[in-house]
PQR file of N, CA, C, O and H, with PARSE charges and radii, in Angstrom:
ATOM      1  N   UNK A   1     -23.662  46.287 -18.780 -0.4000 1.5000
ATOM      2  CA  UNK A   1     -22.890  47.112 -17.864 -0.0000 2.0000
ATOM      3  C   UNK A   1     -22.324  48.322 -18.600  0.5500 1.7000
ATOM      4  O   UNK A   1     -21.824  48.190 -19.717 -0.5500 1.4000
ATOM      5  N   UNK A   2     -22.397  49.492 -17.985 -0.4000 1.5000
ATOM      6  CA  UNK A   2     -21.755  50.656 -18.609 -0.0000 2.0000
ATOM      7  C   UNK A   2     -20.239  50.564 -18.468  0.5500 1.7000
ATOM      8  O   UNK A   2     -19.717  49.856 -17.607 -0.5500 1.4000
ATOM      9  H   UNK A   2     -22.803  49.599 -17.078  0.4000 1.0000
ATOM     10  N   UNK A   3     -19.559  51.287 -19.323 -0.4000 1.5000
ATOM     11  CA  UNK A   3     -18.101  51.319 -19.242 -0.0000 2.0000
ATOM     12  C   UNK A   3     -17.676  52.056 -17.976  0.5500 1.7000
ATOM     13  O   UNK A   3     -18.369  52.956 -17.503 -0.5500 1.4000
ATOM     14  H   UNK A   3     -19.983  51.862 -20.022  0.4000 1.0000
ATOM     15  N   UNK A   4     -16.526  51.659 -17.438 -0.4000 1.5000
ATOM     16  CA  UNK A   4     -15.971  52.329 -16.263 -0.0000 2.0000
ATOM     17  C   UNK A   4     -14.945  53.348 -16.714  0.5500 1.7000
ATOM     18  O   UNK A   4     -14.215  53.120 -17.679 -0.5500 1.4000
ATOM     19  H   UNK A   4     -15.962  50.928 -17.823  0.4000 1.0000
ATOM     20  N   UNK A   5     -14.891  54.463 -16.020 -0.4000 1.5000
ATOM     21  CA  UNK A   5     -13.888  55.469 -16.348 -0.0000 2.0000
ATOM     22  C   UNK A   5     -12.633  55.214 -15.532  0.5500 1.7000
ATOM     23  O   UNK A   5     -12.702  54.826 -14.365 -0.5500 1.4000
ATOM     24  H   UNK A   5     -15.484  54.648 -15.237  0.4000 1.0000
ATOM     25  N   UNK A   6     -11.496  55.436 -16.154 -0.4000 1.5000
ATOM     26  CA  UNK A   6     -10.215  55.318 -15.471 -0.0000 2.0000
ATOM     27  C   UNK A   6     -10.032  56.517 -14.553  0.5500 1.7000
ATOM     28  O   UNK A   6     -10.304  57.651 -14.948 -0.5500 1.4000
ATOM     29  H   UNK A   6     -11.440  55.752 -17.102  0.4000 1.0000
ATOM     30  N   UNK A   7      -9.575  56.274 -13.334 -0.4000 1.5000
ATOM     31  CA  UNK A   7      -9.285  57.349 -12.387 -0.0000 2.0000
ATOM     32  C   UNK A   7      -7.992  58.024 -12.827  0.5500 1.7000
ATOM     33  O   UNK A   7      -6.933  57.398 -12.819 -0.5500 1.4000
ATOM     34  H   UNK A   7      -9.354  55.353 -13.013  0.4000 1.0000
ATOM     35  N   UNK A   8      -8.069  59.284 -13.206 -0.4000 1.5000
ATOM     36  CA  UNK A   8      -6.920  59.974 -13.807 -0.0000 2.0000
ATOM     37  C   UNK A   8      -5.764  60.129 -12.827  0.5500 1.7000
ATOM     38  O   UNK A   8      -4.604  60.067 -13.235 -0.5500 1.4000
ATOM     39  H   UNK A   8      -8.930  59.793 -13.211  0.4000 1.0000
ATOM     40  N   UNK A   9      -6.057  60.332 -11.534 -0.4000 1.5000
ATOM     41  CA  UNK A   9      -4.999  60.445 -10.542 -0.0000 2.0000
ATOM     42  C   UNK A   9      -4.256  59.130 -10.378  0.5500 1.7000
ATOM     43  O   UNK A   9      -3.033  59.116 -10.241 -0.5500 1.4000
ATOM     44  H   UNK A   9      -6.999  60.383 -11.203  0.4000 1.0000
ATOM     45  N   UNK A  10      -4.991  58.026 -10.393 -0.4000 1.5000
ATOM     46  CA  UNK A  10      -4.371  56.702 -10.261 -0.0000 2.0000
ATOM     47  C   UNK A  10      -3.560  56.361 -11.505  0.5500 1.7000
ATOM     48  O   UNK A  10      -2.515  55.718 -11.413 -0.5500 1.4000
ATOM     49  H   UNK A  10      -5.985  58.037 -10.505  0.4000 1.0000
ATOM     50  N   UNK A  11      -4.040  56.791 -12.665 -0.4000 1.5000
ATOM     51  CA  UNK A  11      -3.338  56.527 -13.918 -0.0000 2.0000
ATOM     52  C   UNK A  11      -1.943  57.148 -13.909  0.5500 1.7000
ATOM     53  O   UNK A  11      -0.993  56.582 -14.449 -0.5500 1.4000
ATOM     54  H   UNK A  11      -4.890  57.313 -12.740  0.4000 1.0000
ATOM     55  N   UNK A  12      -1.838  58.326 -13.284 -0.4000 1.5000
ATOM     56  CA  UNK A  12      -0.557  59.029 -13.231 -0.0000 2.0000
ATOM     57  C   UNK A  12       0.377  58.440 -12.174  0.5500 1.7000
ATOM     58  O   UNK A  12       1.593  58.595 -12.279 -0.5500 1.4000
ATOM     59  H   UNK A  12      -2.610  58.786 -12.845  0.4000 1.0000
ATOM     60  N   UNK A  13      -0.166  57.774 -11.166 -0.4000 1.5000
ATOM     61  CA  UNK A  13       0.636  57.317 -10.030 -0.0000 2.0000
ATOM     62  C   UNK A  13       1.038  55.859 -10.076  0.5500 1.7000
ATOM     63  O   UNK A  13       2.054  55.485  -9.490 -0.5500 1.4000
ATOM     64  H   UNK A  13      -1.155  57.648 -11.082  0.4000 1.0000
ATOM     65  N   UNK A  14       0.270  55.026 -10.755 -0.4000 1.5000
ATOM     66  CA  UNK A  14       0.511  53.590 -10.737 -0.0000 2.0000
ATOM     67  C   UNK A  14       0.745  53.054 -12.138  0.5500 1.7000
ATOM     68  O   UNK A  14       0.250  53.596 -13.126 -0.5500 1.4000
ATOM     69  H   UNK A  14      -0.555  55.329 -11.231  0.4000 1.0000
ATOM     70  N   UNK A  15       1.521  51.963 -12.196 -0.4000 1.5000
ATOM     71  CA  UNK A  15       1.817  51.316 -13.471 -0.0000 2.0000
ATOM     72  C   UNK A  15       1.590  49.823 -13.285  0.5500 1.7000
ATOM     73  O   UNK A  15       2.061  49.245 -12.306 -0.5500 1.4000
ATOM     74  H   UNK A  15       1.924  51.523 -11.393  0.4000 1.0000
ATOM     75  N   UNK A  16       0.879  49.196 -14.206 -0.4000 1.5000
ATOM     76  CA  UNK A  16       0.612  47.766 -14.127 -0.0000 2.0000
ATOM     77  C   UNK A  16       1.650  47.038 -14.968  0.5500 1.7000
ATOM     78  O   UNK A  16       1.855  47.372 -16.135 -0.5500 1.4000
ATOM     79  H   UNK A  16       0.496  49.666 -15.002  0.4000 1.0000
ATOM     80  N   UNK A  17       2.307  46.041 -14.375 -0.4000 1.5000
ATOM     81  CA  UNK A  17       3.324  45.278 -15.093 -0.0000 2.0000
ATOM     82  C   UNK A  17       2.657  44.221 -15.968  0.5500 1.7000
ATOM     83  O   UNK A  17       1.441  44.036 -15.913 -0.5500 1.4000
ATOM     84  H   UNK A  17       2.141  45.770 -13.427  0.4000 1.0000
ATOM     85  N   UNK A  18       3.450  43.539 -16.764 -0.4000 1.5000
ATOM     86  CA  UNK A  18       2.923  42.506 -17.662 -0.0000 2.0000
ATOM     87  C   UNK A  18       2.339  41.333 -16.876  0.5500 1.7000
ATOM     88  O   UNK A  18       1.415  40.670 -17.348 -0.5500 1.4000
ATOM     89  H   UNK A  18       4.438  43.690 -16.809  0.4000 1.0000
ATOM     90  N   UNK A  19       2.872  41.075 -15.684 -0.4000 1.5000
ATOM     91  CA  UNK A  19       2.362  39.969 -14.864 -0.0000 2.0000
ATOM     92  C   UNK A  19       1.176  40.377 -13.995  0.5500 1.7000
ATOM     93  O   UNK A  19       0.610  39.547 -13.284 -0.5500 1.4000
ATOM     94  H   UNK A  19       3.622  41.614 -15.301  0.4000 1.0000
ATOM     95  N   UNK A  20       0.799  41.663 -14.051 -0.4000 1.5000
ATOM     96  CA  UNK A  20      -0.379  42.121 -13.319 -0.0000 2.0000
ATOM     97  C   UNK A  20      -0.089  42.782 -11.989  0.5500 1.7000
ATOM     98  O   UNK A  20      -1.014  43.185 -11.284 -0.5500 1.4000
ATOM     99  H   UNK A  20       1.259  42.337 -14.628  0.4000 1.0000
ATOM    100  N   UNK A  21       1.194  42.903 -11.630 -0.4000 1.5000
ATOM    101  CA  UNK A  21       1.537  43.600 -10.390 -0.0000 2.0000
ATOM    102  C   UNK A  21       1.393  45.101 -10.611  0.5500 1.7000
ATOM    103  O   UNK A  21       1.538  45.584 -11.734 -0.5500 1.4000
ATOM    104  H   UNK A  21       1.945  42.576 -12.202  0.4000 1.0000
ATOM    105  N   UNK A  22       1.109  45.838  -9.536 -0.4000 1.5000
ATOM    106  CA  UNK A  22       0.949  47.285  -9.633 -0.0000 2.0000
ATOM    107  C   UNK A  22       2.141  47.938  -8.944  0.5500 1.7000
ATOM    108  O   UNK A  22       2.419  47.681  -7.772 -0.5500 1.4000
ATOM    109  H   UNK A  22       0.992  45.446  -8.623  0.4000 1.0000
ATOM    110  N   UNK A  23       2.840  48.789  -9.694 -0.4000 1.5000
ATOM    111  CA  UNK A  23       4.030  49.461  -9.186 -0.0000 2.0000
ATOM    112  C   UNK A  23       3.676  50.891  -8.776  0.5500 1.7000
ATOM    113  O   UNK A  23       2.769  51.507  -9.335 -0.5500 1.4000
ATOM    114  H   UNK A  23       2.614  48.998 -10.646  0.4000 1.0000
ATOM    115  N   UNK A  24       4.410  51.400  -7.790 -0.4000 1.5000
ATOM    116  CA  UNK A  24       4.209  52.761  -7.306 -0.0000 2.0000
ATOM    117  C   UNK A  24       5.571  53.385  -7.026  0.5500 1.7000
ATOM    118  O   UNK A  24       6.580  52.687  -6.925 -0.5500 1.4000
ATOM    119  H   UNK A  24       5.147  50.900  -7.336  0.4000 1.0000
ATOM    120  N   UNK A  25       5.585  54.711  -6.901 -0.4000 1.5000
ATOM    121  CA  UNK A  25       6.813  55.415  -6.536 -0.0000 2.0000
ATOM    122  C   UNK A  25       6.942  55.439  -5.018  0.5500 1.7000
ATOM    123  O   UNK A  25       5.946  55.332  -4.303 -0.5500 1.4000
ATOM    124  H   UNK A  25       4.765  55.278  -6.983  0.4000 1.0000
ATOM    125  N   UNK A  26       8.168  55.581  -4.532 -0.4000 1.5000
ATOM    126  CA  UNK A  26       8.398  55.744  -3.107 -0.0000 2.0000
ATOM    127  C   UNK A  26       8.113  57.190  -2.702  0.5500 1.7000
ATOM    128  O   UNK A  26       8.240  58.113  -3.507 -0.5500 1.4000
ATOM    129  H   UNK A  26       8.977  55.669  -5.113  0.4000 1.0000
ATOM    130  N   UNK A  27       7.731  57.362  -1.461 -0.4000 1.5000
ATOM    131  CA  UNK A  27       7.557  58.698  -0.890 -0.0000 2.0000
ATOM    132  C   UNK A  27       8.918  59.225  -0.432  0.5500 1.7000
ATOM    133  O   UNK A  27       9.902  58.485  -0.435 -0.5500 1.4000
ATOM    134  H   UNK A  27       7.627  56.612  -0.808  0.4000 1.0000
ATOM    135  N   UNK A  28       8.978  60.486  -0.041 -0.4000 1.5000
ATOM    136  CA  UNK A  28      10.172  61.143   0.518 -0.0000 2.0000
ATOM    137  C   UNK A  28      11.288  61.320  -0.509  0.5500 1.7000
ATOM    138  O   UNK A  28      12.464  61.302  -0.144 -0.5500 1.4000
ATOM    139  H   UNK A  28       8.178  61.087  -0.038  0.4000 1.0000
ATOM    140  N   UNK A  29      10.945  61.488  -1.777 -0.4000 1.5000
ATOM    141  CA  UNK A  29      11.976  61.634  -2.803 -0.0000 2.0000
ATOM    142  C   UNK A  29      11.837  62.962  -3.542  0.5500 1.7000
ATOM    143  O   UNK A  29      12.534  63.186  -4.531 -0.5500 1.4000
ATOM    144  H   UNK A  29       9.990  61.502  -2.074  0.4000 1.0000
ATOM    145  N   UNK A  30      10.958  63.842  -3.084 -0.4000 1.5000
ATOM    146  CA  UNK A  30      10.685  65.058  -3.853 -0.0000 2.0000
ATOM    147  C   UNK A  30      11.465  66.285  -3.389  0.5500 1.7000
ATOM    148  O   UNK A  30      11.825  67.127  -4.212 -0.5500 1.4000
ATOM    149  H   UNK A  30      10.392  63.660  -2.280  0.4000 1.0000
ATOM    150  N   UNK A  31      11.732  66.403  -2.098 -0.4000 1.5000
ATOM    151  CA  UNK A  31      12.450  67.587  -1.604 -0.0000 2.0000
ATOM    152  C   UNK A  31      13.164  67.236  -0.313  0.5500 1.7000
ATOM    153  O   UNK A  31      13.013  66.132   0.209 -0.5500 1.4000
ATOM    154  H   UNK A  31      11.439  65.719  -1.430  0.4000 1.0000
ATOM    155  N   UNK A  32      13.954  68.191   0.210 -0.4000 1.5000
ATOM    156  CA  UNK A  32      14.782  67.991   1.399 -0.0000 2.0000
ATOM    157  C   UNK A  32      15.734  66.808   1.213  0.5500 1.7000
ATOM    158  O   UNK A  32      15.866  65.948   2.084 -0.5500 1.4000
ATOM    159  H   UNK A  32      14.077  69.089  -0.214  0.4000 1.0000
ATOM    160  N   UNK A  33      16.398  66.790   0.039 -0.4000 1.5000
ATOM    161  CA  UNK A  33      17.248  65.651  -0.305 -0.0000 2.0000
ATOM    162  C   UNK A  33      18.674  65.796   0.223  0.5500 1.7000
ATOM    163  O   UNK A  33      19.421  64.818   0.238 -0.5500 1.4000
ATOM    164  H   UNK A  33      16.291  67.488  -0.669  0.4000 1.0000
ATOM    165  N   UNK A  34      19.068  66.996   0.656 -0.4000 1.5000
ATOM    166  CA  UNK A  34      20.448  67.216   1.096 -0.0000 2.0000
ATOM    167  C   UNK A  34      20.774  66.411   2.350  0.5500 1.7000
ATOM    168  O   UNK A  34      21.897  65.933   2.512 -0.5500 1.4000
ATOM    169  H   UNK A  34      18.461  67.791   0.644  0.4000 1.0000
ATOM    170  N   UNK A  35      19.798  66.264   3.229 -0.4000 1.5000
ATOM    171  CA  UNK A  35      20.053  65.542   4.488 -0.0000 2.0000
ATOM    172  C   UNK A  35      19.943  64.031   4.337  0.5500 1.7000
ATOM    173  O   UNK A  35      20.357  63.299   5.237 -0.5500 1.4000
ATOM    174  H   UNK A  35      18.885  66.652   3.098  0.4000 1.0000
ATOM    175  N   UNK A  36      19.399  63.544   3.228 -0.4000 1.5000
ATOM    176  CA  UNK A  36      19.254  62.105   3.026 -0.0000 2.0000
ATOM    177  C   UNK A  36      20.518  61.537   2.393  0.5500 1.7000
ATOM    178  O   UNK A  36      21.133  62.171   1.536 -0.5500 1.4000
ATOM    179  H   UNK A  36      19.063  64.138   2.497  0.4000 1.0000
ATOM    180  N   UNK A  37      20.891  60.357   2.815 -0.4000 1.5000
ATOM    181  CA  UNK A  37      22.115  59.746   2.300 -0.0000 2.0000
ATOM    182  C   UNK A  37      21.910  59.298   0.856  0.5500 1.7000
ATOM    183  O   UNK A  37      20.781  59.095   0.408 -0.5500 1.4000
ATOM    184  H   UNK A  37      20.391  59.842   3.511  0.4000 1.0000
ATOM    185  N   UNK A  38      23.016  59.147   0.142 -0.4000 1.5000
ATOM    186  CA  UNK A  38      22.955  58.706  -1.251 -0.0000 2.0000
ATOM    187  C   UNK A  38      22.338  57.317  -1.354  0.5500 1.7000
ATOM    188  O   UNK A  38      21.576  57.029  -2.277 -0.5500 1.4000
ATOM    189  H   UNK A  38      23.933  59.311   0.505  0.4000 1.0000
ATOM    190  N   UNK A  39      22.673  56.473  -0.410 -0.4000 1.5000
ATOM    191  CA  UNK A  39      22.131  55.107  -0.385 -0.0000 2.0000
ATOM    192  C   UNK A  39      20.605  55.129  -0.255  0.5500 1.7000
ATOM    193  O   UNK A  39      19.895  54.395  -0.942 -0.5500 1.4000
ATOM    194  H   UNK A  39      23.292  56.706   0.339  0.4000 1.0000
ATOM    195  N   UNK A  40      20.127  55.986   0.640 -0.4000 1.5000
ATOM    196  CA  UNK A  40      18.682  56.100   0.858 -0.0000 2.0000
ATOM    197  C   UNK A  40      17.987  56.645  -0.382  0.5500 1.7000
ATOM    198  O   UNK A  40      16.917  56.165  -0.758 -0.5500 1.4000
ATOM    199  H   UNK A  40      20.704  56.582   1.198  0.4000 1.0000
ATOM    200  N   UNK A  41      18.604  57.670  -1.034 -0.4000 1.5000
ATOM    201  CA  UNK A  41      18.002  58.266  -2.228 -0.0000 2.0000
ATOM    202  C   UNK A  41      17.968  57.273  -3.389  0.5500 1.7000
ATOM    203  O   UNK A  41      17.005  57.236  -4.155 -0.5500 1.4000
ATOM    204  H   UNK A  41      19.472  58.060  -0.729  0.4000 1.0000
ATOM    205  N   UNK A  42      19.022  56.473  -3.514 -0.4000 1.5000
ATOM    206  CA  UNK A  42      19.054  55.436  -4.561 -0.0000 2.0000
ATOM    207  C   UNK A  42      17.955  54.414  -4.340  0.5500 1.7000
ATOM    208  O   UNK A  42      17.295  53.984  -5.287 -0.5500 1.4000
ATOM    209  H   UNK A  42      19.805  56.503  -2.892  0.4000 1.0000
ATOM    210  N   UNK A  43      17.761  54.028  -3.091 -0.4000 1.5000
ATOM    211  CA  UNK A  43      16.729  53.044  -2.751 -0.0000 2.0000
ATOM    212  C   UNK A  43      15.338  53.595  -3.047  0.5500 1.7000
ATOM    213  O   UNK A  43      14.454  52.859  -3.486 -0.5500 1.4000
ATOM    214  H   UNK A  43      18.296  54.377  -2.322  0.4000 1.0000
ATOM    215  N   UNK A  44      15.145  54.898  -2.804 -0.4000 1.5000
ATOM    216  CA  UNK A  44      13.845  55.521  -3.035 -0.0000 2.0000
ATOM    217  C   UNK A  44      13.564  55.750  -4.524  0.5500 1.7000
ATOM    218  O   UNK A  44      12.408  55.934  -4.906 -0.5500 1.4000
ATOM    219  H   UNK A  44      15.863  55.495  -2.447  0.4000 1.0000
ATOM    220  N   UNK A  45      14.599  55.741  -5.366 -0.4000 1.5000
ATOM    221  CA  UNK A  45      14.404  55.920  -6.816 -0.0000 2.0000
ATOM    222  C   UNK A  45      13.602  54.773  -7.420  0.5500 1.7000
ATOM    223  O   UNK A  45      12.771  54.973  -8.306 -0.5500 1.4000
ATOM    224  H   UNK A  45      15.537  55.591  -5.056  0.4000 1.0000
ATOM    225  N   UNK A  46      13.868  53.573  -6.924 -0.4000 1.5000
ATOM    226  CA  UNK A  46      13.268  52.369  -7.509 -0.0000 2.0000
ATOM    227  C   UNK A  46      11.773  52.313  -7.208  0.5500 1.7000
ATOM    228  O   UNK A  46      11.310  52.809  -6.181 -0.5500 1.4000
ATOM    229  H   UNK A  46      14.543  53.411  -6.204  0.4000 1.0000
ATOM    230  N   UNK A  47      11.042  51.709  -8.112 -0.4000 1.5000
ATOM    231  CA  UNK A  47       9.609  51.565  -7.900 -0.0000 2.0000
ATOM    232  C   UNK A  47       9.336  50.404  -6.964  0.5500 1.7000
ATOM    233  O   UNK A  47      10.105  49.445  -6.910 -0.5500 1.4000
ATOM    234  H   UNK A  47      11.418  51.307  -8.946  0.4000 1.0000
ATOM    235  N   UNK A  48       8.239  50.493  -6.226 -0.4000 1.5000
ATOM    236  CA  UNK A  48       7.858  49.461  -5.268 -0.0000 2.0000
ATOM    237  C   UNK A  48       6.549  48.825  -5.713  0.5500 1.7000
ATOM    238  O   UNK A  48       5.769  49.432  -6.446 -0.5500 1.4000
ATOM    239  H   UNK A  48       7.614  51.272  -6.269  0.4000 1.0000
ATOM    240  N   UNK A  49       6.321  47.607  -5.268 -0.4000 1.5000
ATOM    241  CA  UNK A  49       5.058  46.922  -5.529 -0.0000 2.0000
ATOM    242  C   UNK A  49       4.083  47.327  -4.437  0.5500 1.7000
ATOM    243  O   UNK A  49       4.450  47.389  -3.264 -0.5500 1.4000
ATOM    244  H   UNK A  49       6.955  47.113  -4.673  0.4000 1.0000
ATOM    245  N   UNK A  50       2.844  47.601  -4.817 -0.4000 1.5000
ATOM    246  CA  UNK A  50       1.863  48.029  -3.812 -0.0000 2.0000
ATOM    247  C   UNK A  50       1.477  46.868  -2.913  0.5500 1.7000
ATOM    248  O   UNK A  50       1.632  45.702  -3.276 -0.5500 1.4000
ATOM    249  H   UNK A  50       2.546  47.550  -5.770  0.4000 1.0000
ATOM    250  N   UNK A  51       0.976  47.201  -1.745 -0.4000 1.5000
ATOM    251  CA  UNK A  51       0.550  46.213  -0.769 -0.0000 2.0000
ATOM    252  C   UNK A  51      -0.673  45.465  -1.279  0.5500 1.7000
ATOM    253  O   UNK A  51      -1.491  46.032  -2.004 -0.5500 1.4000
ATOM    254  H   UNK A  51       0.849  48.148  -1.450  0.4000 1.0000
ATOM    255  N   UNK A  52      -0.801  44.199  -0.906 -0.4000 1.5000
ATOM    256  CA  UNK A  52      -1.900  43.373  -1.412 -0.0000 2.0000
ATOM    257  C   UNK A  52      -3.264  43.877  -0.949  0.5500 1.7000
ATOM    258  O   UNK A  52      -4.259  43.667  -1.641 -0.5500 1.4000
ATOM    259  H   UNK A  52      -0.136  43.739  -0.318  0.4000 1.0000
ATOM    260  N   UNK A  53      -3.331  44.543   0.216 -0.4000 1.5000
ATOM    261  CA  UNK A  53      -4.624  45.016   0.715 -0.0000 2.0000
ATOM    262  C   UNK A  53      -5.139  46.205  -0.104  0.5500 1.7000
ATOM    263  O   UNK A  53      -6.339  46.476  -0.098 -0.5500 1.4000
ATOM    264  H   UNK A  53      -2.522  44.714   0.778  0.4000 1.0000
ATOM    265  N   UNK A  54      -4.253  46.916  -0.805 -0.4000 1.5000
ATOM    266  CA  UNK A  54      -4.671  48.044  -1.633 -0.0000 2.0000
ATOM    267  C   UNK A  54      -4.930  47.636  -3.088  0.5500 1.7000
ATOM    268  O   UNK A  54      -5.476  48.416  -3.868 -0.5500 1.4000
ATOM    269  H   UNK A  54      -3.278  46.696  -0.809  0.4000 1.0000
ATOM    270  N   UNK A  55      -4.541  46.423  -3.443 -0.4000 1.5000
ATOM    271  CA  UNK A  55      -4.574  45.996  -4.840 -0.0000 2.0000
ATOM    272  C   UNK A  55      -5.978  46.073  -5.450  0.5500 1.7000
ATOM    273  O   UNK A  55      -6.136  46.545  -6.575 -0.5500 1.4000
ATOM    274  H   UNK A  55      -4.098  45.789  -2.809  0.4000 1.0000
ATOM    275  N   UNK A  56      -6.990  45.614  -4.721 -0.4000 1.5000
ATOM    276  CA  UNK A  56      -8.340  45.580  -5.269 -0.0000 2.0000
ATOM    277  C   UNK A  56      -8.879  46.979  -5.538  0.5500 1.7000
ATOM    278  O   UNK A  56      -9.569  47.207  -6.532 -0.5500 1.4000
ATOM    279  H   UNK A  56      -6.862  45.230  -3.806  0.4000 1.0000
ATOM    280  N   UNK A  57      -8.556  47.929  -4.633 -0.4000 1.5000
ATOM    281  CA  UNK A  57      -9.034  49.312  -4.822 -0.0000 2.0000
ATOM    282  C   UNK A  57      -8.396  49.949  -6.042  0.5500 1.7000
ATOM    283  O   UNK A  57      -9.068  50.645  -6.803 -0.5500 1.4000
ATOM    284  H   UNK A  57      -7.995  47.744  -3.826  0.4000 1.0000
ATOM    285  N   UNK A  58      -7.104  49.719  -6.236 -0.4000 1.5000
ATOM    286  CA  UNK A  58      -6.404  50.331  -7.361 -0.0000 2.0000
ATOM    287  C   UNK A  58      -6.797  49.660  -8.673  0.5500 1.7000
ATOM    288  O   UNK A  58      -6.898  50.329  -9.701 -0.5500 1.4000
ATOM    289  H   UNK A  58      -6.558  49.154  -5.618  0.4000 1.0000
ATOM    290  N   UNK A  59      -7.020  48.345  -8.651 -0.4000 1.5000
ATOM    291  CA  UNK A  59      -7.488  47.640  -9.844 -0.0000 2.0000
ATOM    292  C   UNK A  59      -8.839  48.202 -10.296  0.5500 1.7000
ATOM    293  O   UNK A  59      -9.116  48.271 -11.494 -0.5500 1.4000
ATOM    294  H   UNK A  59      -6.937  47.801  -7.815  0.4000 1.0000
ATOM    295  N   UNK A  60      -9.667  48.597  -9.345 -0.4000 1.5000
ATOM    296  CA  UNK A  60     -10.978  49.159  -9.655 -0.0000 2.0000
ATOM    297  C   UNK A  60     -10.835  50.534 -10.292  0.5500 1.7000
ATOM    298  O   UNK A  60     -11.641  50.915 -11.141 -0.5500 1.4000
ATOM    299  H   UNK A  60      -9.442  48.540  -8.372  0.4000 1.0000
ATOM    300  N   UNK A  61      -9.800  51.287  -9.883 -0.4000 1.5000
ATOM    301  CA  UNK A  61      -9.562  52.618 -10.446 -0.0000 2.0000
ATOM    302  C   UNK A  61      -8.930  52.536 -11.834  0.5500 1.7000
ATOM    303  O   UNK A  61      -9.051  53.466 -12.632 -0.5500 1.4000
ATOM    304  H   UNK A  61      -9.145  50.978  -9.193  0.4000 1.0000
ATOM    305  N   UNK A  62      -8.253  51.419 -12.120 -0.4000 1.5000
ATOM    306  CA  UNK A  62      -7.601  51.211 -13.411 -0.0000 2.0000
ATOM    307  C   UNK A  62      -8.214  50.004 -14.107  0.5500 1.7000
ATOM    308  O   UNK A  62      -7.577  48.953 -14.184 -0.5500 1.4000
ATOM    309  H   UNK A  62      -8.154  50.663 -11.472  0.4000 1.0000
ATOM    310  N   UNK A  63      -9.433  50.131 -14.616 -0.4000 1.5000
ATOM    311  CA  UNK A  63     -10.109  48.952 -15.157 -0.0000 2.0000
ATOM    312  C   UNK A  63      -9.549  48.442 -16.482  0.5500 1.7000
ATOM    313  O   UNK A  63      -9.726  47.264 -16.792 -0.5500 1.4000
ATOM    314  H   UNK A  63      -9.950  50.985 -14.554  0.4000 1.0000
ATOM    315  N   UNK A  64      -8.880  49.279 -17.275 -0.4000 1.5000
ATOM    316  CA  UNK A  64      -8.448  48.864 -18.616 -0.0000 2.0000
ATOM    317  C   UNK A  64      -6.947  48.957 -18.784  0.5500 1.7000
ATOM    318  O   UNK A  64      -6.425  48.644 -19.854 -0.5500 1.4000
ATOM    319  H   UNK A  64      -8.736  50.236 -17.023  0.4000 1.0000
TER
END
């Protein structure tokens, strides 16, 4: 089998934890922050675990 190349866009967006879960950033945190409450902005700061239906596609983009 030939080696697989890592998808550079996925490499920048996702992080694999030690247990194998894939973390992602929340959306709606880049601009128009004045109208969002502090509570909402704090919640959006934290990383989220990706949905299980997307896991196989992202694992394929991040083979190593």
